N, C-alpha and C positions, 0 to 999 in steps of 0.2 A: 232306154228300155230295156227290160230283160226279162226272159222268161227262166224258170229253173225248178227242179225238183224239191218237193218237201213229202216226207212220209209221216202219215197222221197215223199213230198206233193208239186204238181207241177199242174199249169193251163194245161199242155198239156203233154200226155205221152211221146210226142218227146222230153222233156226237161229233161228226167231224165238222160242219159249221160252226158248233160252240166251241170246239176246240181251237179255230182258226181266228175266231172273232177278235180277240183281245190283239191281234196282231195286223188289224185294218189300217190302210193309211186313209186319210182324212181329206184326199183330193176332191171328192165330191161332195162333201159336207154331209156324209151319212154314215160316218163311223159312229157306233153306240156311244153316247155322252162319258159313261163310265170310264172310258178309256181313254179321254182326252184331258189335255191341260191346256191352258193358255199362255201364249208367247206375247207378252207385253213388249212393243217395240218403241213405245213412247219416247223414252229415255235416249235410243239410239238416233231417231230421227228427229227429235227437237235439237239435239246436238248438231246435226247436220242442217237441219233450219237456221239456227243461231250463227252458226262459225262456216258455212260453205257458201261457194258460189257456183254460178252454173254460166255457161258460154252462151253469148247471142251474137248475132248479126246486126250491125247497124246500118239500116237502108240510107240511101242518099238524101231522103229527106226527115233523117234522123229518128225513124220508128225501128224499134228493138223486135228480132223476131227469132225463133230458136232454129240452130242450124238444121234442124229435121223439117222444117217448115215446107208444104208442098210447093211453096213457090220456086224452090230450089231444084225441084224433081225434073231429071232430065231422062227422057226415053231413050234405050239404046237399041231394044229389038220391037219396033212396032210401039204398042201399048202394054205388052205383055212384062216387060222388063226394064225397070228404071234403075237409075242412080242418083244419090245426092250429090250436088255439085254446086257450091257457094263460089260465086265469083272472086277472084284474087282480088279486086280493087276493093272490095266491101271490108270495112274496119270489123275484126272480132274483138268483144269486149266482154270481161268477167264481170257478173252484176250479183249482188248478194242476193241470197234467197229473201231475206226479209225486206229488200226494198222491191221484190216484184210479188210476192204475195201477202194480203195484208194481216193475215194470220196464219197460226201453226196449222190449223184443220183447212184452210185454204192450200197450203202446201202440200198436205198429205192427200187431197183428192187430186188437185190439179198437176200435180209436179210427180208425186211418187203413183199415183193411181189407185188408191183406196176409194171405195165408194162411200163409206161412214164408219164410224166407230161401232166396236162391237156391241151390241144392244145390252147383252149380260153384265159386262163389266164397266161399260161406259168409255172404255178408252180404245187406243189404235193397239189393234194386234189380230192375234188369229188362234184357232184351236187346233192342235196337233195330236198324234199320238206318237210318244217317244220311241215305242216299240213299234212301230210300224214296220211290218216284212212285204205287205203286198197291197196292190190295189183292186184286184181281182184274181180269181181262181176258178179252176175246174179240174174234175178227176178225170185223171188221164192226159187229156190234151194231146201235146207233142209227145208225152213218152206214154200213148195209149197201150195196154196191154204190156206193160214193163215187167211185171210180175210172172215167174214161170213156177207154175203148180207141180208138184211131185207126178201128175198125171200126163203131164207135157201141154197142159193147157195153158194159156197165156191171158191173164185180166188185168184189171185194175186194181183190184181189192180181194182181199182173201184172208183166212184165218191163218196164223202164223205156221200152225202146226201142217198146213197144207201147202205151203210155199216151200221150194226147194231153195237152201243155201248151200253153196258151195264149201263153206266153212264148218257144216254140221260134221260132228264127229262120225257118225255112221250112217250109212245107207241101206234100206231096207230092200231084200230081193237080189237079183243078178245086177252087178255093177262092171263097169270098164273103167280103163283109166287113161283119160284124156288131159295131155301136158301136165302129168302129175298128179291129176285129182281124180278121186272115186267119183264117179257119175253113175247113175241108174241107165243099165242099158238102154228103157225107153228115150230117155234124154240125149244119148250119146249122139245122134245124127244132128242135133241142133248145135251142141259144143263142138265138134269137129268142123262144121261148117263156120262155126264162129271163131275157132282158132286159126284156121286157114285165112280168113278175111283180117282178123289181126296180124297175123304173121306179115300180110301182104302191106298193110298199111304201115305198120313197124319199118318194115325195111325202106317203103318209100320216104318217110320221115328221115330215116338214119342218111339216106340219100340226097337230102336236102329237096326232096319232091313233096314236101308236106302241102295238103290242100289250102290251109289256112295260115295266115302270118305267123301265128304262134305255135304252129304243129313245127318246131324245129328241133332237131338232136338235142340242143342244150336242155330245154323245157321238158322233152320226153322223158330224158334219162335223169333229171331230177324229179319228176313228178311220179315216174313210173321203176326207175333204177333199172330195168330191164325188160327183155321181149315178155317174160312169162309173167312178170311184175304187170306188164299193160294188159295181155291176155285175162290175167284174175282179176283186173279192175273192171275189164267189161264184162265177165259174166256174173261178177260178184253183184249183188243188190245192194246198192249204195245211193243213197241221194245228198243233194247240197245240204238239206236240212231236215231234222226229225222234230215232230212235235209228239210228247208223250202223253201217254193217259192223265199226268197230273198238271197238265197245261203249260208244261215249260218247253220254250223254244231251244234246240240245241242247234249249232251250226259252228263250223270252224273260221267263219267270217262273216261280212256283210256282202250282200249282192248289190252291184253296182251297175253302170251300164255297159250294154251289149254282151251280158252274160259272163263279165268278168268279177269275180270276188274279192273282197279286200285280204284273203287268207295268201299266205305264203304257199308254194309248192310243197314245201314239208310238212305244214299245218293240214292241207288237203290230203296229202297222202296219209298221215298218221289219223285223221277222221276216217278216211275210205277202209284203211285196214283195220281200225279197232271198231269198226261198224258194227258188226254182227257180234263180237262180245258186249260192246257197251248197250245196244239198242235190242237186240233179239235174242242172245243165248237164254238170259233170265227172264225174259219177259212171259207172262202168261199165254199160254199157246193156243188159248180160246180167244185171246184179242184179235182184232182186227188190223192188218196193215193195209193203208188206203195211199196210191200214189196220188198226189195232186200237182198239178201245173200251176205254179205260181207267177203272177207278173208285178212287175215292180218299175 
């Protein structure tokens, strides 16, 4: 399971749910039906029913039971934890499914675990959204107040024209330089603190003292190139994925377990470094950018 950031760019804050809807997973069977397709599993499982066997244990009186039968359960810590332990003297045999289950439907219910055929199609299978990206989401979430406004305020959603992007060409008013970037004077303290923290983390990783297993010198150098690139990544507004006003989903990979995506470090870096030019620079400044915490 993973949490990750998605930026929804929209003309109206009321459209966020509508823009995310096509990417809902059907894990709770509540995904809108217009986004679903039926996956027919009958050919695959019928072949298994007709050609495969399953292992059974032959008891002393000739009765056949599964190796997972409760009679083989052996408690190892009171009644809280147990293991399956089949006595070594009992014979293990392979029995064809067709000899155990009178019909394919019985096999699907009793062995595979389905309750019944799909009511709409009359066959065995399930409905899924092939474009699924999330099973639930919330605005902000673990990335609450990620957006930094020109005023210094931090929020979950704002019009593009009000958000400060380090990549923008010009800054109004008095500016100062922090790590090679021109920053409005009012925001300088935040960036100076961030630069110090980033420098400390970079040095720790380069010394082999990163907090996470994947926080190692090789991965950081491949992903960020150098300390300045690491700091720029931290202060730049960039999310794992973007949903644009036309309803398109943009990302450099597919999010998997434990917050690890399928993209390469190079693809992730390219997506991040081109983020402003691709999604922000030519967007309508009156449109909103909303930070969404998606779970999958």
